[in-house]
C-alpha positions in Angstrom: 202.1 94.2 112.6 202.4 97.7 113.9 205.5 98.9 115.7 205.5 102.3 117.4 208.0 104.3 119.5 206.6 106.7 122.1 209.2 109.4 122.8 211.8 107.1 121.3 211.3 104.5 124.1 210.7 101.4 122.0 207.1 100.7 123.1 205.7 97.4 121.8 202.4 97.6 120.0 202.7 94.3 118.1 205.0 91.5 117.2 208.4 92.3 118.6 209.6 95.4 120.6 210.3 98.5 118.7 214.0 99.6 119.1 214.6 102.7 121.0 216.3 105.7 119.4 219.8 106.6 120.3 218.7 109.8 122.0 216.4 107.9 124.4 219.1 105.6 125.9 220.2 106.3 129.4 222.0 104.5 132.2 220.3 103.1 135.3 221.2 100.7 138.1 222.1 97.2 137.0 219.2 94.9 137.0 216.6 97.7 136.8 214.5 98.0 133.6 215.7 100.9 131.5 215.2 102.3 128.0 218.9 101.9 127.2 220.2 98.9 125.2 223.9 98.4 126.0 226.2 98.0 123.0 223.5 99.2 120.6 223.9 97.0 117.5 222.6 99.6 115.0 225.7 101.8 115.5 228.1 99.0 114.8 226.0 97.6 112.0 226.5 100.7 109.8 230.3 100.0 109.9 229.9 96.3 109.4 227.6 96.7 106.4 230.0 99.1 104.8 232.7 96.4 105.2 230.4 93.6 104.1 230.7 91.9 107.5 227.1 91.8 108.7 223.9 91.1 106.9 220.5 91.0 108.5 217.8 88.4 108.1 214.7 87.4 110.0 212.9 84.1 110.9 209.9 83.4 113.2 210.4 83.0 116.9 211.7 79.7 118.2 209.3 77.0 119.4 208.3 77.1 123.0 207.0 74.6 125.6 204.1 74.6 127.9 204.6 75.4 131.6 205.2 72.3 133.5 206.8 70.4 130.6 210.0 68.6 131.4 212.3 70.3 128.8 212.5 72.4 125.7 210.2 71.6 122.8 211.4 69.9 119.6 212.0 72.2 116.6 208.7 71.0 115.0 206.6 72.0 118.1 204.0 74.7 117.7 205.0 78.1 119.0 203.3 79.3 122.2 204.4 81.5 125.1 205.8 79.5 128.0 208.2 80.0 130.9 210.9 77.8 129.3 211.9 77.9 125.7 214.3 76.3 123.3 215.5 78.9 120.8 217.5 77.0 118.1 217.1 73.5 116.8 219.2 70.8 118.2 221.7 70.9 115.3 222.6 74.6 115.7 226.4 74.9 115.7 227.9 76.3 118.9 228.3 75.8 122.6 225.0 75.3 124.3 223.9 77.3 127.3 220.8 77.5 129.6 220.0 80.9 131.1 217.4 81.2 133.8 216.2 83.5 136.5 213.1 85.3 137.8 211.4 88.6 137.3 210.5 90.6 140.3 208.5 93.7 141.2 210.4 96.9 142.1 210.8 95.6 145.7 213.1 92.9 144.4 211.2 90.3 146.5 207.8 89.8 144.9 208.0 87.5 141.9 205.8 88.4 138.9 203.7 85.8 137.2 202.9 86.3 133.5 205.8 88.8 132.9 207.0 88.7 129.3 210.7 88.4 128.4 212.0 88.7 124.9 215.5 87.9 123.9 217.5 87.7 120.7 221.2 87.3 119.8 223.8 86.4 117.2 224.8 82.9 116.3 228.2 81.3 117.0 229.7 83.4 114.1 228.5 86.7 115.5 225.8 87.1 112.9 222.0 87.6 113.1 221.0 86.4 109.7 219.9 83.4 107.8 219.7 85.2 104.5 222.4 87.8 103.7 220.0 89.5 101.3 217.6 90.6 104.1 218.6 94.1 105.2 216.0 94.5 107.9 217.2 95.7 111.4 217.1 93.4 114.4 215.1 92.3 116.2 212.8 91.7 113.2 215.7 90.1 111.4 217.2 88.1 114.2 217.2 84.4 113.5 217.8 83.3 117.1 215.1 84.9 119.2 212.3 83.9 121.6 209.7 85.1 124.1 208.9 83.8 127.5 206.0 84.1 129.9 207.0 83.7 133.5 205.4 81.1 135.7 203.8 81.7 139.2 207.2 82.0 140.9 208.5 84.5 138.3 210.8 82.0 136.8 212.0 82.0 133.1 214.5 79.9 131.2 215.9 79.8 127.7 218.2 77.3 126.0 220.3 78.5 123.2 223.9 78.6 122.0 226.5 81.1 123.2 226.5 84.2 121.0 229.7 85.6 119.5 230.9 89.1 119.1 230.1 90.8 115.8 232.7 89.8 113.1 235.7 92.1 113.0 234.6 94.1 116.1 235.5 94.5 119.7 231.9 94.5 120.8 231.3 92.1 123.7 229.1 89.1 123.0 225.7 89.9 124.3 222.0 89.0 124.3 219.4 91.8 123.7 216.4 91.6 125.9 213.2 93.5 126.7 210.7 92.9 129.5 207.0 93.7 130.3 204.5 93.0 133.0 201.1 94.1 134.1 201.4 97.8 134.7 204.9 98.0 133.1 204.9 98.6 129.3 207.5 96.7 127.3 211.0 98.2 127.6 214.5 97.3 126.6 216.8 96.4 129.5 220.6 95.9 129.9 221.9 93.3 127.6 223.1 90.0 129.1 226.9 90.0 128.9 229.4 87.4 129.9 232.1 87.5 132.6 235.6 86.9 131.1 234.7 88.4 127.7 237.9 90.0 126.5 236.0 92.8 124.9 234.0 93.7 128.0 235.1 97.1 129.3 236.6 96.9 132.8 234.3 99.8 133.8 231.3 97.6 133.1 232.7 94.7 135.1 233.2 97.0 138.1 229.8 98.6 137.7 228.0 95.3 137.8 230.1 93.8 140.6 227.8 94.9 143.4 224.5 94.1 141.6 224.4 90.5 142.8 221.7 88.3 141.3 220.3 91.3 139.4 223.5 91.8 137.5 223.3 91.6 133.7 226.9 90.1 133.8 226.5 86.3 133.5 229.0 84.1 135.2 228.6 80.8 133.3 229.6 77.4 134.6 230.0 74.4 132.4 228.4 71.1 133.6 229.5 67.6 133.0 227.0 67.5 130.1 229.0 70.2 128.4 226.2 72.8 128.7 227.0 76.3 130.1 224.6 77.6 132.7 224.0 81.0 134.1 221.4 83.0 136.1 220.1 86.5 136.1 217.2 87.9 138.1 215.4 91.0 136.8 213.8 93.7 139.0 211.4 96.1 137.4 212.7 99.5 138.2 211.1 102.9 138.8 212.5 104.1 135.4 209.5 102.4 133.8 
């Protein structure tokens, strides 16, 4: 596996996306692809490690399902890129959620088939690891992670548990994500964040208010089955 960063932009050359450098992060309009990764975990991690709060570990990506299948694969299914994935096994502790949406061209109207979306996040305790002895940085160390390949209508979907804030922190719960498509190299985009999170800065809530379906701010609703559901569409921006 070879990971390179071109001008600190976190370009993918193999495996999982390379993380951008602090200097390369910048703001853009909500829903547009950018280099910036909101609430960059590597800054907080230094503090957490010094307090013994966070350790890093890595496992392989979650099992995926084939396009057209009726639901997420079982935990013993072979990994393969698909439009819908199940990230953890069915016995993962936490509150289950299903996040879905579509990826569009810069016009915000043309869906993109075959776009790749990569996500990773903490578990219900706010921790990435399975093994506290593994000190690698996410996303290589992230236990809960997966990659999707959008179908013809640009749709994607992932099933996982709701992430928690880092232990002892006031960092909002979030899902790190990157996206790529033909003609658009892989880049980090705004984290998924959650409406009603007590740690979410009011300025971010206001900033995302007018973004509509392209907002990274998820408004989850809980169904009769107890599963939380939310949607986010993604528009590839000129910043790529």
